[in-house]
The first five atom37 places (N, CA, C, CB, O) and aatype in JSON, in Angstrom:
{
  "aatype": [20, 20, 20, 20, 20, 20, 20, 20, 20, 20, 20, 20, 20, 20, 20, 20, 20, 20, 20, 20, 20, 20, 20, 20, 20, 20, 20, 20, 20, 20, 20, 20, 20, 20, 20, 20, 20, 20, 20, 20, 20, 20, 20, 20, 20, 20, 20, 20, 20, 20, 20, 20, 20, 20],
  "atom_mask": [
    [1, 1, 1, 1, 1],
    [1, 1, 1, 1, 1],
    [1, 1, 1, 1, 1],
    [1, 1, 1, 1, 1],
    [1, 1, 1, 1, 1],
    [1, 1, 1, 1, 1],
    [1, 1, 1, 1, 1],
    [1, 1, 1, 1, 1],
    [1, 1, 1, 1, 1],
    [1, 1, 1, 1, 1],
    [1, 1, 1, 1, 1],
    [1, 1, 1, 1, 1],
    [1, 1, 1, 1, 1],
    [1, 1, 1, 1, 1],
    [1, 1, 1, 1, 1],
    [1, 1, 1, 1, 1],
    [1, 1, 1, 1, 1],
    [1, 1, 1, 1, 1],
    [1, 1, 1, 1, 1],
    [1, 1, 1, 1, 1],
    [1, 1, 1, 1, 1],
    [1, 1, 1, 1, 1],
    [1, 1, 1, 1, 1],
    [1, 1, 1, 1, 1],
    [1, 1, 1, 1, 1],
    [1, 1, 1, 1, 1],
    [1, 1, 1, 1, 1],
    [1, 1, 1, 1, 1],
    [1, 1, 1, 1, 1],
    [1, 1, 1, 1, 1],
    [1, 1, 1, 1, 1],
    [1, 1, 1, 1, 1],
    [1, 1, 1, 1, 1],
    [1, 1, 1, 1, 1],
    [1, 1, 1, 1, 1],
    [1, 1, 1, 1, 1],
    [1, 1, 1, 1, 1],
    [1, 1, 1, 1, 1],
    [1, 1, 1, 1, 1],
    [1, 1, 1, 1, 1],
    [1, 1, 1, 1, 1],
    [1, 1, 1, 1, 1],
    [1, 1, 1, 1, 1],
    [1, 1, 1, 1, 1],
    [1, 1, 1, 1, 1],
    [1, 1, 1, 1, 1],
    [1, 1, 1, 1, 1],
    [1, 1, 1, 1, 1],
    [1, 1, 1, 1, 1],
    [1, 1, 1, 1, 1],
    [1, 1, 1, 1, 1],
    [1, 1, 1, 1, 1],
    [1, 1, 1, 1, 1],
    [1, 1, 1, 1, 1]
  ],
  "atom_positions": [
    [[-27.17, 2.0, 3.02], [-25.85, 1.38, 2.33], [-25.2, 0.37, 3.19], [-24.74, 2.5, 2.02], [-25.11, 0.51, 4.41]],
    [[-24.76, -0.65, 2.55], [-23.58, -1.45, 2.92], [-22.34, -0.95, 3.42], [-23.23, -2.09, 1.94], [-21.97, -0.06, 2.66]],
    [[-21.55, -1.12, 4.32], [-20.15, -0.87, 4.42], [-19.48, -1.96, 4.09], [-19.74, -0.45, 5.63], [-19.81, -3.06, 4.52]],
    [[-18.35, -1.75, 3.23], [-17.28, -2.79, 2.81], [-16.07, -2.5, 3.06], [-17.24, -3.09, 1.52], [-15.43, -1.62, 2.49]],
    [[-15.69, -3.22, 3.93], [-14.23, -3.28, 4.63], [-13.0, -2.92, 3.46], [-13.96, -5.01, 5.31], [-12.04, -2.18, 3.68]],
    [[-13.27, -3.61, 2.23], [-12.12, -3.27, 1.23], [-12.26, -1.87, 0.72], [-12.11, -4.26, -0.03], [-11.25, -1.21, 0.48]],
    [[-13.47, -1.38, 0.55], [-13.59, 0.04, -0.22], [-13.0, 1.15, 0.99], [-15.47, 0.43, -0.75], [-12.49, 2.24, 0.73]],
    [[-13.21, 0.57, 2.36], [-12.92, 1.52, 3.61], [-11.19, 1.34, 3.2], [-13.6, 0.83, 5.52], [-10.56, 2.36, 2.9]],
    [[-10.57, 0.11, 3.22], [-9.32, 0.37, 3.26], [-8.75, 0.74, 2.21], [-8.75, -0.48, 3.67], [-7.6, 1.14, 2.39]],
    [[-9.29, 0.78, 0.77], [-8.67, 1.38, -0.35], [-8.63, 2.86, -0.35], [-9.3, 0.95, -1.5], [-7.74, 3.55, -0.87]],
    [[-9.96, 3.37, 0.44], [-9.88, 4.83, 0.47], [-9.04, 5.45, 1.72], [-11.36, 5.36, 0.49], [-8.62, 6.61, 1.75]],
    [[-8.87, 4.52, 2.7], [-7.89, 5.12, 3.59], [-6.55, 5.01, 3.07], [-7.93, 4.53, 4.92], [-5.73, 5.86, 3.42]],
    [[-6.18, 3.99, 2.2], [-4.89, 3.87, 1.9], [-4.61, 5.0, 0.89], [-4.59, 2.49, 1.41], [-3.52, 5.58, 0.95]],
    [[-5.68, 5.4, -0.19], [-5.86, 6.83, -1.08], [-5.51, 7.9, -0.12], [-7.5, 7.14, -1.7], [-4.56, 8.63, -0.41]],
    [[-6.03, 8.05, 0.77], [-6.07, 9.15, 1.84], [-4.54, 9.52, 1.96], [-6.75, 8.62, 3.38], [-3.96, 10.44, 1.38]],
    [[-3.97, 8.49, 2.92], [-2.76, 8.47, 3.42], [-1.76, 8.69, 2.35], [-2.57, 7.3, 4.11], [-0.79, 9.39, 2.65]],
    [[-1.85, 8.05, 0.72], [-1.01, 8.29, 0.08], [-0.78, 9.89, -0.57], [-1.17, 7.32, -0.68], [0.22, 10.51, -0.94]],
    [[-2.35, 10.25, -0.51], [-2.34, 12.01, -0.8], [-1.75, 12.95, 0.14], [-3.77, 12.6, -0.88], [-1.05, 13.88, -0.25]],
    [[-2.07, 12.69, 1.68], [-1.33, 13.25, 2.8], [-0.03, 13.05, 2.78], [-1.73, 12.82, 3.96], [0.7, 13.98, 3.13]],
    [[0.43, 12.03, 2.44], [2.15, 11.67, 2.65], [3.02, 12.32, 1.47], [2.5, 9.83, 2.57], [4.14, 12.8, 1.63]],
    [[2.38, 12.26, 0.38], [3.07, 12.37, -0.76], [2.47, 13.4, -2.11], [3.18, 10.91, -1.14], [2.99, 13.77, -3.16]],
    [[1.24, 13.62, -1.53], [0.72, 15.09, -2.6], [-0.02, 14.03, -3.58], [2.33, 16.33, -3.64], [0.18, 12.81, -3.55]],
    [[-0.89, 14.66, -4.4], [-1.38, 14.11, -5.01], [-0.93, 13.73, -6.54], [-2.26, 14.61, -4.78], [-1.79, 13.39, -7.36]],
    [[0.39, 13.79, -6.86], [1.32, 13.28, -7.94], [1.25, 11.89, -7.96], [2.75, 13.69, -7.77], [0.99, 11.29, -9.0]],
    [[1.47, 11.3, -6.88], [1.83, 9.57, -6.9], [0.34, 9.16, -7.2], [2.53, 8.72, -5.16], [0.18, 8.5, -8.22]],
    [[-0.79, 9.49, -6.44], [-1.78, 8.92, -6.5], [-2.35, 9.15, -8.14], [-2.59, 9.39, -5.32], [-2.77, 8.15, -8.72]],
    [[-2.34, 10.56, -8.89], [-2.47, 10.51, -10.02], [-1.86, 9.84, -10.93], [-2.45, 11.32, -10.25], [-2.37, 9.73, -12.04]],
    [[-0.59, 9.22, -10.6], [0.22, 8.6, -11.52], [-0.27, 7.32, -11.99], [1.46, 8.46, -11.02], [-0.34, 6.86, -13.13]],
    [[-0.72, 6.66, -10.39], [-1.14, 5.28, -10.37], [-2.7, 5.24, -10.82], [-0.9, 4.64, -8.87], [-3.06, 4.14, -11.23]],
    [[-3.47, 6.03, -10.81], [-4.78, 6.09, -11.56], [-4.22, 5.89, -13.06], [-5.69, 7.62, -11.32], [-4.56, 4.91, -13.71]],
    [[-3.34, 6.85, -13.56], [-3.27, 6.84, -15.11], [-2.75, 5.4, -15.26], [-2.22, 8.07, -15.86], [-3.49, 4.66, -15.91]],
    [[-1.66, 4.9, -14.8], [-1.06, 3.53, -14.84], [-2.31, 2.53, -14.87], [-0.05, 3.25, -13.5], [-2.37, 1.61, -15.68]],
    [[-3.18, 2.76, -14.04], [-4.13, 1.63, -13.84], [-5.27, 1.5, -14.98], [-4.83, 1.81, -12.43], [-5.88, 0.54, -15.43]],
    [[-5.3, 3.01, -15.27], [-6.42, 3.35, -16.68], [-5.71, 2.67, -18.07], [-6.61, 5.41, -17.03], [-6.36, 2.06, -18.92]],
    [[-4.21, 2.9, -18.12], [-3.93, 2.73, -19.43], [-4.08, 1.25, -19.24], [-2.53, 3.34, -20.03], [-4.93, 0.76, -19.98]],
    [[-3.41, 0.31, -18.36], [-3.5, -1.22, -18.16], [-4.63, -1.63, -18.73], [-3.5, -1.7, -16.74], [-4.8, -2.41, -19.67]],
    [[-5.58, -0.88, -17.94], [-7.04, -1.67, -17.95], [-7.53, -1.65, -19.54], [-8.33, -0.77, -16.87], [-7.95, -2.66, -20.12]],
    [[-7.36, -0.08, -20.26], [-7.93, -0.07, -21.32], [-7.06, -1.12, -22.65], [-8.08, 1.48, -21.56], [-7.58, -1.65, -23.64]],
    [[-5.81, -1.14, -22.26], [-5.25, -2.26, -23.03], [-5.5, -3.87, -22.69], [-3.84, -2.02, -22.96], [-5.51, -4.69, -23.61]],
    [[-5.64, -4.17, -21.67], [-6.21, -5.45, -21.49], [-7.94, -5.91, -22.17], [-6.15, -5.51, -19.88], [-8.4, -6.95, -22.64]],
    [[-8.55, -4.42, -21.87], [-9.97, -4.45, -22.69], [-9.93, -4.41, -24.08], [-10.84, -3.33, -22.38], [-10.83, -4.86, -24.79]],
    [[-8.81, -3.85, -24.52], [-8.68, -3.81, -26.04], [-8.21, -5.56, -26.48], [-7.31, -2.47, -26.52], [-8.64, -6.24, -27.41]],
    [[-7.32, -5.86, -25.56], [-6.9, -7.21, -26.1], [-7.84, -8.23, -26.24], [-5.94, -7.76, -25.33], [-7.97, -9.02, -27.17]],
    [[-8.58, -8.1, -25.09], [-9.91, -9.29, -24.77], [-10.79, -9.05, -25.8], [-10.86, -9.13, -23.24], [-11.42, -10.04, -26.17]],
    [[-11.12, -7.5, -26.62], [-12.21, -7.44, -27.47], [-11.5, -7.83, -28.9], [-12.97, -5.92, -27.41], [-12.16, -8.28, -29.84]],
    [[-10.34, -7.66, -28.97], [-9.61, -7.79, -30.26], [-9.47, -9.42, -30.42], [-8.07, -6.95, -30.22], [-9.77, -9.86, -31.53]],
    [[-9.16, -10.09, -29.7], [-8.61, -11.56, -29.57], [-9.89, -12.18, -30.35], [-8.33, -12.22, -27.79], [-9.74, -13.07, -31.18]],
    [[-11.02, -11.69, -30.06], [-11.96, -12.52, -30.62], [-12.45, -12.42, -32.08], [-12.97, -12.4, -29.85], [-13.44, -12.96, -32.59]],
    [[-11.4, -11.49, -32.72], [-11.64, -11.34, -34.6], [-10.52, -12.43, -34.88], [-11.17, -9.4, -35.58], [-10.62, -12.9, -36.01]],
    [[-9.72, -12.84, -34.3], [-8.79, -13.96, -34.73], [-9.37, -15.23, -35.06], [-7.83, -14.23, -33.73], [-9.0, -15.86, -36.05]],
    [[-10.48, -15.74, -34.08], [-11.21, -16.93, -34.18], [-11.89, -16.95, -35.48], [-12.16, -17.1, -33.08], [-12.69, -16.05, -35.76]],
    [[-11.58, -18.08, -36.44], [-12.77, -18.22, -37.39], [-14.09, -19.23, -36.86], [-12.13, -18.86, -38.81], [-14.12, -20.28, -36.22]],
    [[-14.98, -18.5, -37.36], [-16.15, -19.36, -37.43], [-16.55, -20.18, -38.5], [-17.1, -18.7, -37.24], [-17.04, -19.68, -39.51]],
    [[-16.39, -21.48, -38.37], [-16.68, -22.33, -39.67], [-17.88, -22.92, -39.55], [-15.68, -23.41, -39.98], [-18.31, -23.64, -40.46]]
  ]
}
């Protein structure tokens, strides 16, 4: 398996956030990113329905 430096940095940042602030802040960030991702996906999918194919 390849080593990805970006993934290692992300894992290290998440680990330090949990150690310093507990799981509450990490969970809050994950939920916010999830909601924003769902909204962006819905907008992207639903924007295709506005176009008229003549």
